[in-house]
Backbone as ProteinMPNN parsed JSONL, in Angstrom:
{"seq_chain_A": "XXXXXXXXXXXXXXXXXXXXXXXXXXXXXXXXXXXXXXXXXXXXXXXXXXXXXXXXXXXXXXXXXXXXXXXXXXXXX", "coords_chain_A": {"N_chain_A": [[0.831, -1.179, 0.0], [0.547, 2.182, -0.824], [2.114, 5.043, 0.589], [0.133, 7.568, 1.844], [0.905, 10.018, 2.781], [3.323, 10.651, 1.68], [3.406, 12.118, -0.714], [2.457, 14.572, 0.179], [4.476, 15.216, 1.999], [6.674, 15.438, 0.256], [5.823, 17.607, -1.285], [5.73, 19.615, 0.694], [8.437, 19.665, 1.386], [9.624, 20.528, -1.028], [8.393, 23.031, -1.265], [9.403, 24.288, 1.025], [12.163, 24.351, 0.423], [12.096, 26.052, -1.817], [11.15, 28.365, -0.581], [13.284, 28.905, 1.179], [15.334, 29.444, -0.69], [14.308, 31.741, -1.963], [14.157, 33.498, 0.233], [16.84, 33.698, 0.849], [17.786, 34.958, -1.468], [16.434, 37.417, -1.283], [17.5, 38.433, 1.1], [20.163, 38.693, 0.313], [19.905, 40.659, -1.714], [18.965, 42.778, -0.155], [21.163, 43.189, 1.509], [23.025, 44.027, -0.416], [21.766, 46.387, -1.275], [21.933, 47.923, 1.083], [24.708, 48.169, 1.276], [25.255, 49.715, -1.033], [23.863, 52.019, -0.331], [25.322, 52.82, 1.881], [27.771, 53.403, 0.637], [26.918, 55.558, -0.932], [26.266, 57.491, 1.018], [28.782, 57.798, 2.195], [30.169, 58.853, 0.048], [28.776, 61.258, -0.243], [29.431, 62.566, 2.144], [32.144, 62.775, 1.813], [32.474, 64.589, -0.304], [31.279, 66.943, 0.508], [30.803, 70.434, 1.116], [33.177, 72.211, 2.982], [33.295, 74.753, 3.916], [30.915, 77.139, 4.145], [29.898, 80.038, 2.724], [28.443, 82.892, 4.092], [26.307, 85.339, 3.0], [26.923, 88.743, 3.37], [26.024, 90.957, 2.275], [26.589, 93.538, -0.214], [29.965, 94.216, -0.461], [33.424, 95.296, -0.314], [35.038, 93.111, 0.069], [33.676, 90.851, -0.77], [33.654, 88.475, -3.376], [33.016, 89.408, -6.556], [30.583, 90.474, -5.729], [29.1, 88.406, -4.503], [26.249, 86.405, -3.649], [24.249, 84.479, -1.285], [22.993, 82.344, -2.651], [24.375, 82.115, -4.994], [26.599, 80.465, -7.298], [29.901, 79.143, -7.421], [31.688, 78.952, -10.173], [34.278, 78.072, -10.532], [34.798, 76.378, -8.437], [32.616, 74.636, -8.256], [32.545, 72.909, -10.392]], "CA_chain_A": [[0.0, 0.0, 0.0], [1.327, 3.411, -0.959], [2.015, 5.972, 1.729], [-0.613, 8.748, 1.387], [1.542, 11.254, 3.25], [4.589, 10.854, 0.986], [3.239, 13.215, -1.674], [2.351, 15.812, 0.95], [5.802, 15.499, 2.546], [7.514, 15.901, -0.85], [5.37, 18.953, -1.617], [6.186, 20.514, 1.752], [9.892, 19.77, 1.278], [9.915, 21.372, -2.194], [7.958, 24.398, -0.934], [10.344, 24.831, 2.002], [13.404, 24.665, -0.3], [11.839, 27.248, -2.63], [11.063, 29.498, 0.342], [14.643, 29.201, 1.636], [16.069, 30.076, -1.784], [13.822, 33.108, -2.166], [14.56, 34.29, 1.394], [18.273, 33.938, 0.704], [17.937, 35.965, -2.517], [15.961, 38.698, -0.766], [18.482, 38.939, 2.068], [21.332, 39.127, -0.457], [19.594, 41.936, -2.355], [18.899, 43.793, 0.893], [22.543, 43.474, 1.907], [23.617, 44.806, -1.502], [21.156, 47.709, -1.215], [22.509, 48.647, 2.219], [26.09, 48.514, 0.93], [25.211, 50.836, -1.963], [23.429, 53.201, 0.407], [26.458, 53.243, 2.696], [28.721, 54.04, -0.273], [26.368, 56.841, -1.344], [26.427, 58.433, 2.123], [30.216, 58.058, 2.332], [30.511, 59.745, -1.057], [28.206, 62.577, 0.043], [30.21, 63.181, 3.223], [33.492, 63.044, 1.305], [32.497, 65.717, -1.218], [30.5, 68.084, 0.972], [31.573, 71.663, 1.287], [33.631, 72.419, 4.351], [33.095, 76.134, 4.304], [29.784, 77.756, 3.467], [29.979, 81.477, 2.911], [27.18, 83.566, 4.36], [26.342, 86.653, 2.371], [26.774, 89.875, 4.289], [25.632, 92.104, 1.476], [27.668, 94.007, -1.065], [31.115, 94.828, 0.216], [34.639, 95.216, -1.123], [35.706, 91.812, 0.246], [32.949, 89.796, -1.484], [34.138, 88.274, -4.733], [32.009, 89.697, -7.572], [29.309, 90.748, -5.089], [28.444, 87.105, -4.42], [25.165, 86.237, -2.697], [24.22, 83.147, -0.668], [22.558, 81.31, -3.577], [25.222, 82.087, -6.183], [27.536, 79.36, -7.368], [31.26, 79.477, -7.799], [31.967, 78.009, -11.261], [35.631, 77.53, -10.413], [34.815, 75.336, -7.409], [31.482, 73.739, -8.364], [32.586, 72.141, -11.632]], "C_chain_A": [[0.875, 1.24, 0.0], [1.083, 4.308, 0.241], [1.291, 7.236, 1.27], [0.052, 10.065, 1.791], [2.858, 11.557, 2.539], [4.502, 12.027, 0.005], [3.16, 14.547, -0.953], [3.713, 16.204, 1.51], [6.744, 16.004, 1.456], [7.13, 17.321, -1.256], [5.859, 19.959, -0.575], [7.699, 20.723, 1.689], [10.277, 20.676, 0.111], [9.542, 22.821, -1.907], [8.932, 25.047, 0.039], [11.678, 25.192, 1.342], [13.238, 25.917, -1.157], [11.772, 28.488, -1.739], [12.447, 29.884, 0.85], [15.455, 29.901, 0.547], [15.617, 31.516, -2.001], [14.203, 34.003, -0.989], [16.05, 34.624, 1.328], [18.534, 34.999, -0.367], [17.532, 37.351, -2.015], [16.964, 39.269, 0.233], [19.763, 39.385, 1.371], [21.105, 40.462, -1.14], [19.519, 43.067, -1.333], [20.298, 44.179, 1.37], [23.236, 44.328, 0.849], [23.067, 46.236, -1.499], [21.756, 48.533, -0.075], [23.964, 49.028, 1.962], [26.131, 49.704, -0.03], [24.801, 52.123, -1.261], [24.568, 53.728, 1.278], [27.522, 53.926, 1.83], [28.239, 55.424, -0.696], [26.556, 57.876, -0.238], [27.893, 58.761, 2.358], [30.674, 59.032, 1.261], [30.0, 61.155, -0.782], [28.995, 63.293, 1.13], [31.589, 63.578, 2.71], [33.532, 64.327, 0.48], [31.623, 66.889, -0.767], [31.401, 69.299, 1.132], [31.937, 71.838, 2.756], [33.305, 73.822, 4.836], [31.96, 76.72, 3.475], [29.826, 79.244, 3.772], [28.59, 82.059, 3.103], [27.277, 84.978, 3.802], [26.095, 87.732, 3.42], [26.311, 91.115, 3.547], [26.79, 92.552, 0.624], [28.767, 94.671, -0.236], [32.335, 94.667, -0.674], [35.322, 93.858, -1.005], [34.968, 90.672, -0.444], [33.449, 89.709, -2.91], [32.963, 88.436, -5.694], [30.649, 89.999, -6.949], [28.474, 89.498, -4.906], [27.356, 87.091, -3.348], [25.139, 84.793, -2.22], [23.841, 82.052, -1.668], [23.368, 81.295, -4.87], [26.136, 80.872, -6.136], [28.899, 79.9, -7.754], [31.661, 78.516, -8.905], [33.362, 77.406, -11.188], [35.673, 76.363, -9.427], [33.727, 74.296, -7.62], [31.483, 72.896, -9.636], [32.912, 70.708, -11.333]], "O_chain_A": [[1.843, 1.322, 0.756], [-0.002, 4.327, 0.823], [1.791, 7.923, 0.379], [-0.22, 11.107, 1.196], [3.451, 12.611, 2.768], [5.428, 12.834, -0.087], [3.726, 15.539, -1.411], [4.074, 17.381, 1.502], [7.537, 16.912, 1.707], [7.999, 18.146, -1.539], [6.347, 21.033, -0.927], [8.185, 21.832, 1.912], [11.171, 21.51, 0.252], [10.284, 23.738, -2.261], [9.256, 26.226, -0.103], [12.263, 26.226, 1.663], [14.142, 26.751, -1.217], [12.285, 29.544, -2.108], [12.756, 31.072, 0.943], [16.186, 30.85, 0.834], [16.443, 32.407, -2.199], [14.543, 35.167, -1.199], [16.462, 35.717, 1.714], [19.408, 35.848, -0.193], [18.211, 38.339, -2.293], [17.245, 40.468, 0.21], [20.386, 40.358, 1.796], [21.996, 41.311, -1.155], [19.955, 44.184, -1.608], [20.579, 45.355, 1.605], [23.962, 45.262, 1.191], [23.82, 47.189, -1.698], [22.052, 49.714, -0.254], [24.407, 50.096, 2.385], [26.952, 50.605, 0.14], [25.33, 53.194, -1.559], [24.754, 54.939, 1.398], [28.111, 54.922, 2.25], [29.035, 56.356, -0.809], [26.958, 59.008, -0.509], [28.217, 59.901, 2.689], [31.472, 59.93, 1.529], [30.696, 62.134, -1.051], [29.206, 64.502, 1.044], [32.139, 64.599, 3.124], [34.507, 65.075, 0.548], [31.265, 67.738, -1.582], [32.619, 69.176, 1.265], [31.113, 71.637, 3.648], [33.068, 74.043, 6.024], [32.043, 76.786, 2.249], [29.795, 79.656, 4.932], [27.669, 81.744, 2.35], [28.217, 85.715, 4.1], [25.18, 87.636, 4.239], [26.219, 92.197, 4.127], [27.881, 91.992, 0.73], [28.514, 95.563, 0.573], [32.276, 93.969, -1.686], [36.103, 93.484, -1.881], [35.562, 89.621, -0.685], [33.646, 90.725, -3.577], [32.01, 87.659, -5.636], [29.632, 89.789, -7.611], [27.264, 89.523, -5.129], [27.512, 87.683, -2.28], [25.921, 83.969, -2.695], [24.328, 80.928, -1.544], [23.057, 80.511, -5.767], [26.409, 80.323, -5.068], [29.021, 80.976, -8.338], [31.954, 77.355, -8.615], [33.595, 76.329, -11.736], [36.496, 75.459, -9.571], [33.902, 73.155, -7.194], [30.491, 72.226, -9.921], [32.994, 69.889, -12.249]]}, "name": "protein", "num_of_chains": 1, "seq": "XXXXXXXXXXXXXXXXXXXXXXXXXXXXXXXXXXXXXXXXXXXXXXXXXXXXXXXXXXXXXXXXXXXXXXXXXXXXX"}
């Protein structure tokens, strides 16, 4: 007589293996995403401006009468 629970056990075993493979893929993708995000934040910190000039209005010491929202093409390229 054939075992009636053998087919169910094989189905459960196959489903569990498929679930483990998909969980492993998802965790690998999440780890890769977090690594890329960490690289992005490291890059942003590395290339941030150290000195932000605050506009004081037109004066003889301001270069070209620069304002707070102006860009410096020599430095921002």
